N, CA and C atoms of all chains as a GROMACS GRO file, in nm:
protein
  609
    1MET      N    1   8.070  10.930  11.007
    1MET     CA    2   8.097  10.978  10.870
    1MET      C    3   8.063  10.868  10.771
    2ALA      N    4   8.047  10.908  10.650
    2ALA     CA    5   8.032  10.814  10.539
    2ALA      C    6   8.082  10.888  10.417
    3ARG      N    7   8.086  10.818  10.305
    3ARG     CA    8   8.133  10.887  10.185
    3ARG      C    9   8.041  11.005  10.153
    4GLY      N   10   8.099  11.110  10.100
    4GLY     CA   11   8.023  11.231  10.070
    4GLY      C   12   7.929  11.211   9.952
    5HIS      N   13   7.831  11.301   9.941
    5HIS     CA   14   7.731  11.287   9.833
    5HIS      C   15   7.792  11.308   9.695
    6HIS      N   16   7.911  11.369   9.691
    6HIS     CA   17   7.978  11.393   9.563
    6HIS      C   18   8.064  11.273   9.522
    7ASP      N   19   8.093  11.185   9.618
    7ASP     CA   20   8.196  11.082   9.598
    7ASP      C   21   8.127  10.951   9.560
    8VAL      N   22   8.075  10.945   9.439
    8VAL     CA   23   7.984  10.837   9.400
    8VAL      C   24   8.049  10.731   9.311
    9GLY      N   25   8.181  10.743   9.287
    9GLY     CA   26   8.246  10.649   9.197
    9GLY      C   27   8.222  10.504   9.238
   10GLY      N   28   8.172  10.423   9.147
   10GLY     CA   29   8.154  10.282   9.174
   10GLY      C   30   8.023  10.244   9.241
   11LEU      N   31   7.943  10.344   9.280
   11LEU     CA   32   7.814  10.311   9.342
   11LEU      C   33   7.721  10.253   9.236
   12PRO      N   34   7.648  10.146   9.271
   12PRO     CA   35   7.557  10.089   9.172
   12PRO      C   36   7.436  10.179   9.150
   13GLY      N   37   7.373  10.162   9.035
   13GLY     CA   38   7.246  10.230   9.012
   13GLY      C   39   7.257  10.366   8.945
   14ALA      N   40   7.378  10.408   8.910
   14ALA     CA   41   7.394  10.540   8.848
   14ALA      C   42   7.346  10.540   8.703
   15GLY      N   43   7.346  10.422   8.641
   15GLY     CA   44   7.304  10.415   8.501
   15GLY      C   45   7.414  10.462   8.409
   16PRO      N   46   7.386  10.454   8.280
   16PRO     CA   47   7.489  10.495   8.183
   16PRO      C   48   7.513  10.646   8.186
   17ILE      N   49   7.631  10.686   8.142
   17ILE     CA   50   7.666  10.828   8.137
   17ILE      C   51   7.597  10.892   8.016
   18ASP      N   52   7.531  11.005   8.040
   18ASP     CA   53   7.469  11.080   7.930
   18ASP      C   54   7.580  11.156   7.857
   19GLN      N   55   7.612  11.111   7.738
   19GLN     CA   56   7.723  11.172   7.662
   19GLN      C   57   7.676  11.267   7.555
   20SER      N   58   7.545  11.296   7.557
   20SER     CA   59   7.493  11.387   7.454
   20SER      C   60   7.542  11.530   7.482
   21GLN      N   61   7.561  11.604   7.377
   21GLN     CA   62   7.605  11.744   7.389
   21GLN      C   63   7.485  11.828   7.433
   22HIS      N   64   7.513  11.930   7.512
   22HIS     CA   65   7.403  12.026   7.533
   22HIS      C   66   7.456  12.167   7.521
   23GLU      N   67   7.374  12.249   7.456
   23GLU     CA   68   7.410  12.389   7.434
   23GLU      C   69   7.409  12.459   7.570
   24LEU      N   70   7.513  12.536   7.600
   24LEU     CA   71   7.514  12.610   7.726
   24LEU      C   72   7.413  12.722   7.722
   25ALA      N   73   7.336  12.735   7.829
   25ALA     CA   74   7.244  12.848   7.842
   25ALA      C   75   7.325  12.972   7.881
   26ASP      N   76   7.267  13.091   7.855
   26ASP     CA   77   7.338  13.215   7.887
   26ASP      C   78   7.379  13.221   8.034
   27TRP      N   79   7.288  13.176   8.123
   27TRP     CA   80   7.319  13.185   8.267
   27TRP      C   81   7.434  13.092   8.305
   28GLU      N   82   7.450  12.984   8.230
   28GLU     CA   83   7.560  12.892   8.259
   28GLU      C   84   7.694  12.955   8.220
   29ILE      N   85   7.693  13.025   8.108
   29ILE     CA   86   7.814  13.095   8.064
   29ILE      C   87   7.848  13.207   8.164
   30LEU      N   88   7.743  13.274   8.212
   30LEU     CA   89   7.764  13.380   8.313
   30LEU      C   90   7.821  13.322   8.443
   31ALA      N   91   7.772  13.205   8.481
   31ALA     CA   92   7.822  13.140   8.604
   31ALA      C   93   7.972  13.114   8.590
   32ASP      N   94   8.011  13.071   8.471
   32ASP     CA   95   8.153  13.046   8.444
   32ASP      C   96   8.233  13.175   8.452
   33ALA      N   97   8.175  13.282   8.394
   33ALA     CA   98   8.244  13.412   8.394
   33ALA      C   99   8.264  13.464   8.536
   34VAL      N  100   8.160  13.452   8.619
   34VAL     CA  101   8.169  13.499   8.758
   34VAL      C  102   8.276  13.418   8.833
   35ASN      N  103   8.275  13.288   8.807
   35ASN     CA  104   8.374  13.200   8.869
   35ASN      C  105   8.517  13.243   8.832
   36GLN      N  106   8.538  13.269   8.703
   36GLN     CA  107   8.671  13.311   8.656
   36GLN      C  108   8.711  13.445   8.718
   37ALA      N  109   8.613  13.537   8.723
   37ALA     CA  110   8.643  13.671   8.775
   37ALA      C  111   8.681  13.663   8.923
   38LEU      N  112   8.609  13.581   9.000
   38LEU     CA  113   8.640  13.569   9.142
   38LEU      C  114   8.776  13.504   9.164
   39GLY      N  115   8.813  13.413   9.073
   39GLY     CA  116   8.946  13.352   9.081
   39GLY      C  117   9.054  13.454   9.051
   40ALA      N  118   9.032  13.534   8.945
   40ALA     CA  119   9.131  13.635   8.904
   40ALA      C  120   9.151  13.740   9.013
   41ARG      N  121   9.043  13.771   9.087
   41ARG     CA  122   9.051  13.869   9.196
   41ARG      C  123   9.106  13.808   9.325
   42GLY      N  124   9.131  13.678   9.323
   42GLY     CA  125   9.184  13.614   9.444
   42GLY      C  126   9.080  13.594   9.553
   43VAL      N  127   8.951  13.598   9.514
   43VAL     CA  128   8.845  13.581   9.615
   43VAL      C  129   8.831  13.434   9.655
   44LYS      N  130   8.848  13.346   9.557
   44LYS     CA  131   8.828  13.203   9.588
   44LYS      C  132   8.934  13.116   9.523
   45ARG      N  133   8.948  12.998   9.578
   45ARG     CA  134   9.028  12.892   9.519
   45ARG      C  135   8.933  12.784   9.469
   46THR      N  136   8.974  12.716   9.364
   46THR     CA  137   8.892  12.606   9.312
   46THR      C  138   8.856  12.506   9.422
   47ASP      N  139   8.954  12.476   9.508
   47ASP     CA  140   8.929  12.376   9.613
   47ASP      C  141   8.826  12.424   9.715
   48GLU      N  142   8.820  12.557   9.734
   48GLU     CA  143   8.719  12.609   9.827
   48GLU      C  144   8.578  12.588   9.771
   49LEU      N  145   8.562  12.612   9.641
   49LEU     CA  146   8.430  12.591   9.581
   49LEU      C  147   8.393  12.444   9.581
   50ARG      N  148   8.492  12.357   9.555
   50ARG     CA  149   8.466  12.213   9.562
   50ARG      C  150   8.417  12.176   9.702
   51ARG      N  151   8.488  12.229   9.804
   51ARG     CA  152   8.452  12.198   9.943
   51ARG      C  153   8.310  12.245   9.973
   52LEU      N  154   8.274  12.364   9.924
   52LEU     CA  155   8.138  12.416   9.949
   52LEU      C  156   8.032  12.328   9.881
   53ARG      N  157   8.063  12.276   9.763
   53ARG     CA  158   7.966  12.187   9.697
   53ARG      C  159   7.954  12.056   9.773
   54GLU      N  160   8.065  12.013   9.832
   54GLU     CA  161   8.060  11.890   9.914
   54GLU      C  162   7.982  11.911  10.042
   55GLU      N  163   7.977  12.037  10.088
   55GLU     CA  164   7.906  12.069  10.212
   55GLU      C  165   7.759  12.102  10.190
   56MET      N  166   7.717  12.106  10.063
   56MET     CA  167   7.576  12.136  10.035
   56MET      C  168   7.486  12.031  10.099
   57ASP      N  169   7.361  12.070  10.122
   57ASP     CA  170   7.261  11.972  10.163
   57ASP      C  171   7.257  11.861  10.057
   58ALA      N  172   7.259  11.736  10.102
   58ALA     CA  173   7.272  11.624  10.008
   58ALA      C  174   7.160  11.621   9.906
   59ALA      N  175   7.038  11.649   9.950
   59ALA     CA  176   6.924  11.645   9.856
   59ALA      C  177   6.934  11.760   9.756
   60ALA      N  178   6.974  11.878   9.806
   60ALA     CA  179   6.988  11.994   9.717
   60ALA      C  180   7.096  11.966   9.613
   61TYR      N  181   7.206  11.904   9.657
   61TYR     CA  182   7.315  11.870   9.564
   61TYR      C  183   7.263  11.776   9.455
   62LYS      N  184   7.193  11.673   9.499
   62LYS     CA  185   7.145  11.572   9.406
   62LYS      C  186   7.047  11.631   9.303
   63ASN      N  187   6.966  11.725   9.349
   63ASN     CA  188   6.862  11.782   9.262
   63ASN      C  189   6.911  11.900   9.179
   64SER      N  190   7.039  11.936   9.193
   64SER     CA  191   7.090  12.052   9.120
   64SER      C  192   7.168  12.007   8.997
   65SER      N  193   7.165  12.092   8.896
   65SER     CA  194   7.247  12.067   8.777
   65SER      C  195   7.390  12.113   8.807
   66TYR      N  196   7.479  12.082   8.716
   66TYR     CA  197   7.621  12.116   8.732
   66TYR      C  198   7.640  12.264   8.765
   67TYR      N  199   7.586  12.351   8.682
   67TYR     CA  200   7.608  12.494   8.704
   67TYR      C  201   7.524  12.549   8.819
   68GLU      N  202   7.413  12.485   8.851
   68GLU     CA  203   7.338  12.525   8.972
   68GLU      C  204   7.425  12.501   9.096
   69ARG      N  205   7.500  12.391   9.096
   69ARG     CA  206   7.593  12.365   9.207
   69ARG      C  207   7.704  12.470   9.210
   70TRP      N  208   7.752  12.507   9.092
   70TRP     CA  209   7.854  12.612   9.086
   70TRP      C  210   7.802  12.740   9.152
   71ILE      N  211   7.681  12.779   9.114
   71ILE     CA  212   7.624  12.903   9.167
   71ILE      C  213   7.607  12.893   9.318
   72ALA      N  214   7.558  12.779   9.364
   72ALA     CA  215   7.541  12.761   9.510
   72ALA      C  216   7.675  12.779   9.581
   73SER      N  217   7.782  12.725   9.523
   73SER     CA  218   7.913  12.735   9.590
   73SER      C  219   7.970  12.876   9.580
   74ILE      N  220   7.940  12.946   9.469
   74ILE     CA  221   7.984  13.086   9.456
   74ILE      C  222   7.913  13.173   9.559
   75GLU      N  223   7.782  13.152   9.574
   75GLU     CA  224   7.708  13.226   9.678
   75GLU      C  225   7.770  13.195   9.815
   76GLY      N  226   7.800  13.068   9.837
   76GLY     CA  227   7.855  13.026   9.966
   76GLY      C  228   7.986  13.095   9.998
   77ILE      N  229   8.076  13.104   9.899
   77ILE     CA  230   8.207  13.163   9.927
   77ILE      C  231   8.194  13.314   9.950
   78LEU      N  232   8.102  13.379   9.876
   78LEU     CA  233   8.083  13.523   9.893
   78LEU      C  234   8.029  13.554  10.032
   79ILE      N  235   7.942  13.466  10.082
   79ILE     CA  236   7.886  13.485  10.216
   79ILE      C  237   7.995  13.454  10.321
   80GLU      N  238   8.067  13.343  10.300
   80GLU     CA  239   8.171  13.302  10.394
   80GLU      C  240   8.277  13.412  10.410
   81LYS      N  241   8.312  13.477  10.297
   81LYS     CA  242   8.417  13.581  10.302
   81LYS      C  243   8.360  13.720  10.328
   82LYS      N  244   8.233  13.723  10.366
   82LYS     CA  245   8.165  13.846  10.407
   82LYS      C  246   8.167  13.954  10.298
   83ILE      N  247   8.157  13.910  10.172
   83ILE     CA  248   8.149  14.004  10.061
   83ILE      C  249   8.003  14.037  10.035
   84LEU      N  250   7.917  13.938  10.047
   84LEU     CA  251   7.772  13.958  10.040
   84LEU      C  252   7.707  13.884  10.156
   85THR      N  253   7.583  13.924  10.189
   85THR     CA  254   7.507  13.847  10.288
   85THR      C  255   7.399  13.769  10.215
   86ARG      N  256   7.349  13.664  10.281
   86ARG     CA  257   7.238  13.586  10.224
   86ARG      C  258   7.120  13.679  10.194
   87ALA      N  259   7.093  13.775  10.284
   87ALA     CA  260   6.979  13.866  10.265
   87ALA      C  261   7.000  13.951  10.140
   88GLU      N  262   7.122  13.997  10.118
   88GLU     CA  263   7.149  14.079   9.998
   88GLU      C  264   7.129  13.998   9.871
   89ILE      N  265   7.175  13.872   9.873
   89ILE     CA  266   7.159  13.787   9.754
   89ILE      C  267   7.011  13.761   9.730
   90ASP      N  268   6.938  13.725   9.837
   90ASP     CA  269   6.794  13.695   9.823
   90ASP      C  270   6.718  13.817   9.772
   91ARG      N  271   6.757  13.936   9.821
   91ARG     CA  272   6.688  14.059   9.780
   91ARG      C  273   6.708  14.082   9.630
   92LYS      N  274   6.832  14.063   9.584
   92LYS     CA  275   6.864  14.085   9.442
   92LYS      C  276   6.790  13.983   9.354
   93VAL      N  277   6.789  13.858   9.400
   93VAL     CA  278   6.720  13.753   9.324
   93VAL      C  279   6.572  13.789   9.311
   94ALA      N  280   6.512  13.836   9.422
   94ALA     CA  281   6.370  13.874   9.420
   94ALA      C  282   6.347  13.987   9.320
   95GLU      N  283   6.440  14.082   9.316
   95GLU     CA  284   6.431  14.194   9.220
   95GLU      C  285   6.430  14.143   9.076
   96PHE      N  286   6.526  14.052   9.048
   96PHE     CA  287   6.536  13.997   8.913
   96PHE      C  288   6.411  13.918   8.876
   97GLU      N  289   6.359  13.843   8.972
   97GLU     CA  290   6.239  13.763   8.944
   97GLU      C  291   6.121  13.853   8.912
   98LYS      N  292   6.115  13.967   8.980
   98LYS     CA  293   6.006  14.062   8.957
   98LYS      C  294   6.020  14.121   8.816
   99LYS      N  295   6.143  14.148   8.777
   99LYS     CA  296   6.170  14.212   8.650
   99LYS      C  297   6.153  14.115   8.533
  100TRP      N  298   6.206  13.993   8.550
  100TRP     CA  299   6.212  13.898   8.439
  100TRP      C  300   6.121  13.778   8.454
  101GLY      N  301   6.054  13.766   8.567
  101GLY     CA  302   5.970  13.649   8.591
  101GLY      C  303   6.051  13.536   8.652
  102GLU      N  304   5.979  13.440   8.706
  102GLU     CA  305   6.044  13.324   8.769
  102GLU      C  306   6.122  13.247   8.664
  103PRO      N  307   6.237  13.190   8.702
  103PRO     CA  308   6.315  13.113   8.604
  103PRO      C  309   6.238  12.988   8.559
  104MET      N  310  10.819  12.234   8.025
  104MET     CA  311  10.804  12.282   8.163
  104MET      C  312  10.876  12.186   8.258
  105THR      N  313  10.955  12.239   8.347
  105THR     CA  314  11.025  12.152   8.443
  105THR      C  315  10.981  12.186   8.584
  106PHE      N  316  10.978  12.086   8.667
  106PHE     CA  317  10.939  12.103   8.806
  106PHE      C  318  11.059  12.072   8.895
  107ALA      N  319  11.056  12.128   9.014
  107ALA     CA  320  11.156  12.092   9.114
  107ALA      C  321  11.139  11.943   9.145
  108PRO      N  322  11.248  11.874   9.183
  108PRO     CA  323  11.235  11.732   9.214
  108PRO      C  324  11.133  11.711   9.327
  109ALA      N  325  11.057  11.604   9.314
  109ALA     CA  326  10.955  11.575   9.414
  109ALA      C  327  11.021  11.531   9.544
  110THR      N  328  10.959  11.568   9.657
  110THR     CA  329  11.016  11.536   9.788
  110THR      C  330  10.952  11.412   9.850
  111GLY      N  331  10.855  11.353   9.781
  111GLY     CA  332  10.778  11.242   9.839
  111GLY      C  333  10.858  11.114   9.858
  112ARG      N  334  10.795  11.018   9.924
  112ARG     CA  335  10.864  10.897   9.968
  112ARG      C  336  10.870  10.787   9.862
  113PHE      N  337  10.792  10.801   9.756
  113PHE     CA  338  10.777  10.687   9.665
  113PHE      C  339  10.832  10.715   9.525
  114ARG      N  340  10.863  10.606   9.457
  114ARG     CA  341  10.920  10.612   9.322
  114ARG      C  342  10.833  10.528   9.229
  115PRO      N  343  10.844  10.550   9.098
  115PRO     CA  344  10.766  10.469   9.005
  115PRO      C  345  10.792  10.320   9.027
  116GLY      N  346  10.686  10.242   9.027
  116GLY     CA  347  10.697  10.098   9.047
  116GLY      C  348  10.676  10.054   9.191
  117ASP      N  349  10.685  10.150   9.286
  117ASP     CA  350  10.663  10.112   9.427
  117ASP      C  351  10.519  10.064   9.448
  118ARG      N  352  10.508   9.962   9.532
  118ARG     CA  353  10.377   9.910   9.566
  118ARG      C  354  10.328   9.987   9.689
  119VAL      N  355  10.211  10.044   9.680
  119VAL     CA  356  10.162  10.132   9.789
  119VAL      C  357  10.018  10.097   9.826
  120LYS      N  358   9.987  10.123   9.952
  120LYS     CA  359   9.851  10.103   9.999
  120LYS      C  360   9.792  10.239  10.035
  121VAL      N  361   9.669  10.263   9.990
  121VAL     CA  362   9.600  10.388  10.023
  121VAL      C  363   9.544  10.375  10.164
  122ARG      N  364   9.566  10.475  10.245
  122ARG     CA  365   9.514  10.472  10.383
  122ARG      C  366   9.362  10.469  10.379
  123PHE      N  367   9.304  10.398  10.474
  123PHE     CA  368   9.159  10.411  10.487
  123PHE      C  369   9.132  10.513  10.594
  124GLU      N  370   9.090  10.630  10.553
  124GLU     CA  371   9.055  10.734  10.650
  124GLU      C  372   8.915  10.782  10.618
  125ASP      N  373   8.842  10.806  10.723
  125ASP     CA  374   8.704  10.854  10.709
  125ASP      C  375   8.693  10.977  10.798
  126ARG      N  376   8.716  11.091  10.739
  126ARG     CA  377   8.717  11.214  10.819
  126ARG      C  378   8.655  11.326  10.739
  127PRO      N  379   8.604  11.428  10.809
  127PRO     CA  380   8.540  11.538  10.738
  127PRO      C  381   8.644  11.625  10.666
  128GLY      N  382   8.597  11.714  10.581
  128GLY     CA  383   8.686  11.806  10.512
  128GLY      C  384   8.698  11.772  10.365
  129HIS      N  385   8.764  11.862  10.292
  129HIS     CA  386   8.779  11.845  10.148
  129HIS      C  387   8.890  11.746  10.120
  130ILE      N  388   8.855  11.632  10.064
  130ILE     CA  389   8.949  11.522  10.040
  130ILE      C  390   8.941  11.481   9.894
  131ARG      N  391   9.058  11.466   9.830
  131ARG     CA  392   9.060  11.435   9.687
  131ARG      C  393   9.073  11.285   9.660
  132THR      N  394   9.093  11.206   9.765
  132THR     CA  395   9.110  11.062   9.748
  132THR      C  396   8.974  10.995   9.742
  133PRO      N  397   8.936  10.938   9.628
  133PRO     CA  398   8.801  10.881   9.617
  133PRO      C  399   8.781  10.766   9.715
  134TRP      N  400   8.658  10.753   9.759
  134TRP     CA  401   8.622  10.649   9.856
  134TRP      C  402   8.662  10.510   9.806
  135TYR      N  403   8.640  10.486   9.676
  135TYR     CA  404   8.654  10.349   9.627
  135TYR      C  405   8.800  10.301   9.619
  136VAL      N  406   8.897  10.389   9.639
  136VAL     CA  407   9.037  10.341   9.643
  136VAL      C  408   9.094  10.339   9.785
  137ARG      N  409   9.018  10.391   9.882
  137ARG     CA  410   9.072  10.393  10.019
  137ARG      C  411   9.088  10.249  10.068
  138GLY      N  412   9.204  10.221  10.122
  138GLY     CA  413   9.232  10.086  10.172
  138GLY      C  414   9.282   9.990  10.064
  139LYS      N  415   9.289  10.037   9.939
  139LYS     CA  416   9.329   9.949   9.829
  139LYS      C  417   9.480   9.962   9.801
  140THR      N  418   9.532   9.860   9.735
  140THR     CA  419   9.676   9.857   9.704
  140THR      C  420   9.698   9.872   9.554
  141GLY      N  421   9.798   9.951   9.519
  141GLY     CA  422   9.830   9.972   9.377
  141GLY      C  423   9.978  10.000   9.360
  142PHE      N  424  10.013  10.051   9.243
  142PHE     CA  425  10.152  10.083   9.211
  142PHE      C  426  10.167  10.229   9.172
  143VAL      N  427  10.283  10.285   9.205
  143VAL     CA  428  10.312  10.420   9.158
  143VAL      C  429  10.342  10.413   9.008
  144GLU      N  430  10.261  10.481   8.930
  144GLU     CA  431  10.278  10.482   8.785
  144GLU      C  432  10.367  10.600   8.744
  145ARG      N  433  10.349  10.712   8.814
  145ARG     CA  434  10.423  10.834   8.778
  145ARG      C  435  10.429  10.927   8.899
  146VAL      N  436  10.538  11.003   8.910
  146VAL     CA  437  10.550  11.105   9.015
  146VAL      C  438  10.532  11.240   8.946
  147TYR      N  439  10.426  11.311   8.981
  147TYR     CA  440  10.402  11.439   8.913
  147TYR      C  441  10.491  11.551   8.967
  148GLY      N  442  10.511  11.552   9.100
  148GLY     CA  443  10.584  11.662   9.163
  148GLY      C  444  10.512  11.706   9.289
  149ASP      N  445  10.559  11.818   9.346
  149ASP     CA  446  10.502  11.869   9.470
  149ASP      C  447  10.400  11.979   9.440
  150PHE      N  448  10.288  11.974   9.509
  150PHE     CA  449  10.180  12.070   9.485
  150PHE      C  450  10.120  12.117   9.618
  151LEU      N  451  10.060  12.236   9.615
  151LEU     CA  452   9.989  12.284   9.733
  151LEU      C  453   9.881  12.183   9.770
  152ASN      N  454   9.860  12.165   9.898
  152ASN     CA  455   9.770  12.062   9.948
  152ASN      C  456   9.623  12.110   9.942
  153PRO      N  457   9.542  12.045   9.858
  153PRO     CA  458   9.403  12.090   9.844
  153PRO      C  459   9.321  12.074   9.972
  154GLU      N  460   9.365  11.987  10.062
  154GLU     CA  461   9.292  11.969  10.188
  154GLU      C  462   9.303  12.095  10.274
  155SER      N  463   9.411  12.170  10.252
  155SER     CA  464   9.428  12.299  10.319
  155SER      C  465   9.364  12.411  10.238
  156LEU      N  466   9.391  12.413  10.107
  156LEU     CA  467   9.336  12.519  10.020
  156LEU      C  468   9.183  12.522  10.026
  157GLY      N  469   9.122  12.404  10.034
  157GLY     CA  470   8.976  12.396  10.033
  157GLY      C  471   8.912  12.463  10.153
  158HIS      N  472   8.991  12.482  10.259
  158HIS     CA  473   8.936  12.542  10.381
  158HIS      C  474   9.001  12.678  10.408
  159GLY      N  475   9.049  12.742  10.302
  159GLY     CA  476   9.102  12.877  10.315
  159GLY      C  477   9.248  12.882  10.360
  160GLY      N  478   9.314  12.766  10.370
  160GLY     CA  479   9.453  12.762  10.413
  160GLY      C  480   9.549  12.795  10.299
  161ASP      N  481   9.679  12.799  10.332
  161ASP     CA  482   9.780  12.836  10.231
  161ASP      C  483   9.831  12.717  10.150
  162GLY      N  484   9.785  12.595  10.186
  162GLY     CA  485   9.824  12.477  10.108
  162GLY      C  486   9.961  12.422  10.143
  163LEU      N  487  10.028  12.484  10.241
  163LEU     CA  488  10.163  12.440  10.279
  163LEU      C  489  10.157  12.348  10.400
  164PRO      N  490  10.248  12.254  10.416
  164PRO     CA  491  10.355  12.221  10.320
  164PRO      C  492  10.301  12.155  10.194
  165LYS      N  493  10.375  12.174  10.084
  165LYS     CA  494  10.338  12.108   9.960
  165LYS      C  495  10.345  11.956   9.978
  166ARG      N  496  10.265  11.886   9.901
  166ARG     CA  497  10.262  11.739   9.907
  166ARG      C  498  10.293  11.683   9.769
  167THR      N  499  10.362  11.571   9.766
  167THR     CA  500  10.391  11.508   9.638
  167THR      C  501  10.267  11.438   9.586
  168LEU      N  502  10.239  11.460   9.458
  168LEU     CA  503  10.123  11.397   9.394
  168LEU      C  504  10.172  11.288   9.299
  169TYR      N  505  10.106  11.174   9.306
  169TYR     CA  506  10.141  11.059   9.222
  169TYR      C  507  10.023  11.017   9.137
  170LEU      N  508  10.056  10.953   9.026
  170LEU     CA  509   9.955  10.878   8.952
  170LEU      C  510   9.966  10.734   8.999
  171ILE      N  511   9.860  10.683   9.059
  171ILE     CA  512   9.861  10.548   9.114
  171ILE      C  513   9.774  10.457   9.025
  172ALA      N  514   9.829  10.340   8.993
  172ALA     CA  515   9.757  10.243   8.910
  172ALA      C  516   9.704  10.129   8.997
  173PHE      N  517   9.576  10.099   8.981
  173PHE     CA  518   9.514   9.987   9.052
  173PHE      C  519   9.467   9.886   8.948
  174ALA      N  520   9.477   9.758   8.983
  174ALA     CA  521   9.414   9.656   8.897
  174ALA      C  522   9.263   9.668   8.917
  175GLN      N  523   9.190   9.675   8.806
  175GLN     CA  524   9.043   9.689   8.818
  175GLN      C  525   8.986   9.575   8.903
  176SER      N  526   9.045   9.456   8.889
  176SER     CA  527   8.992   9.341   8.962
  176SER      C  528   9.017   9.353   9.113
  177ASP      N  529   9.108   9.443   9.154
  177ASP     CA  530   9.129   9.467   9.297
  177ASP      C  531   9.027   9.566   9.352
  178LEU      N  532   8.960   9.639   9.264
  178LEU     CA  533   8.869   9.744   9.309
  178LEU      C  534   8.723   9.700   9.311
  179TRP      N  535   8.686   9.618   9.215
  179TRP     CA  536   8.543   9.588   9.198
  179TRP      C  537   8.516   9.440   9.215
  180GLU      N  538   8.423   9.412   9.303
  180GLU     CA  539   8.384   9.273   9.326
  180GLU      C  540   8.325   9.216   9.197
  181GLY      N  541   8.368   9.097   9.161
  181GLY     CA  542   8.310   9.032   9.044
  181GLY      C  543   8.375   9.074   8.912
  182TYR      N  544   8.473   9.167   8.918
  182TYR     CA  545   8.541   9.206   8.795
  182TYR      C  546   8.622   9.087   8.745
  183ARG      N  547   8.622   9.063   8.614
  183ARG     CA  548   8.690   8.942   8.567
  183ARG      C  549   8.840   8.946   8.601
  184GLN      N  550   8.890   8.829   8.631
  184GLN     CA  551   9.029   8.816   8.677
  184GLN      C  552   9.123   8.806   8.556
  185ASN      N  553   9.253   8.819   8.586
  185ASN     CA  554   9.356   8.798   8.484
  185ASN      C  555   9.341   8.888   8.362
  186THR      N  556   9.302   9.013   8.385
  186THR     CA  557   9.303   9.110   8.276
  186THR      C  558   9.409   9.215   8.310
  187PRO      N  559   9.462   9.284   8.210
  187PRO     CA  560   9.558   9.391   8.240
  187PRO      C  561   9.487   9.523   8.272
  188ASP      N  562   9.355   9.522   8.288
  188ASP     CA  563   9.278   9.646   8.304
  188ASP      C  564   9.321   9.721   8.429
  189LYS      N  565   9.353   9.850   8.410
  189LYS     CA  566   9.399   9.932   8.522
  189LYS      C  567   9.309  10.052   8.539
  190LEU      N  568   9.305  10.104   8.661
  190LEU     CA  569   9.237  10.230   8.688
  190LEU      C  570   9.341  10.324   8.748
  191LEU      N  571   9.349  10.446   8.694
  191LEU     CA  572   9.453  10.541   8.733
  191LEU      C  573   9.392  10.656   8.812
  192VAL      N  574   9.448  10.684   8.928
  192VAL     CA  575   9.395  10.791   9.013
  192VAL      C  576   9.512  10.874   9.067
  193ASP      N  577   9.492  11.007   9.073
  193ASP     CA  578   9.592  11.096   9.134
  193ASP      C  579   9.577  11.093   9.285
  194ILE      N  580   9.684  11.061   9.357
  194ILE     CA  581   9.678  11.053   9.503
  194ILE      C  582   9.802  11.118   9.564
  195TYR      N  583   9.779  11.193   9.672
  195TYR     CA  584   9.888  11.262   9.740
  195TYR      C  585   9.963  11.171   9.836
  196ASP      N  586  10.089  11.206   9.860
  196ASP     CA  587  10.181  11.127   9.941
  196ASP      C  588  10.125  11.089  10.077
  197HIS      N  589  10.060  11.184  10.145
  197HIS     CA  590  10.017  11.155  10.283
  197HIS      C  591   9.902  11.056  10.291
  198TRP      N  592   9.846  11.018  10.177
  198TRP     CA  593   9.741  10.915  10.174
  198TRP      C  594   9.799  10.776  10.152
  199LEU      N  595   9.930  10.769  10.130
  199LEU     CA  596   9.989  10.641  10.090
  199LEU      C  597  10.082  10.584  10.197
  200GLU      N  598  10.088  10.454  10.205
  200GLU     CA  599  10.190  10.387  10.285
  200GLU      C  600  10.250  10.275  10.201
  201LYS      N  601  10.372  10.237  10.239
  201LYS     CA  602  10.441  10.130  10.168
  201LYS      C  603  10.363  10.000  10.188
  202ALA      N  604  10.335   9.933  10.077
  202ALA     CA  605  10.260   9.807  10.088
  202ALA      C  606  10.355   9.690  10.108
  203ALA      N  607  10.307   9.589  10.177
  203ALA     CA  608  10.390   9.471  10.202
  203ALA      C  609  10.418   9.399  10.072
   0.00000   0.00000   0.00000
């Protein structure tokens, strides 16, 4: 074992913290809404989503933005609790990409 | 808001050492304080255990959560000495032992 990819406090080389404001994109607000809804329905606990983000592939975690990690963990919990399958999610994503173009 | 009295072993001012554990699972104790010694700054109360909740468990038994204060110079190599600078971290009872 070693420290997890999320547990970076005190590691050298992180550089200064970017404190600039950024406007939330619509999909980021939606990610928050889905997260809240799943919590209200009792589908997930905050700690479960944290654990799923900690279990992500280290490179994928590093290359993802904050809300991209949220979405990855939401997909993970829905699959883990057998509410959706990976194939169902991939099929829907492909549908959306066809309709709206690649993100 | 009032909470039930905490059931944990420590009181404000107690000197405590964070266990050094390296194990898989959802853990809220940051790597950089494991094995370090600090003081109990505040006792928050008893809370469901996130190490259980994170893996679909019921979070029981509840664990006492503390605010632990570390001297910055105890955490970081080369940090200037003789400063009052503190770093505060929330740590659960089962991660702590009484320090000598």
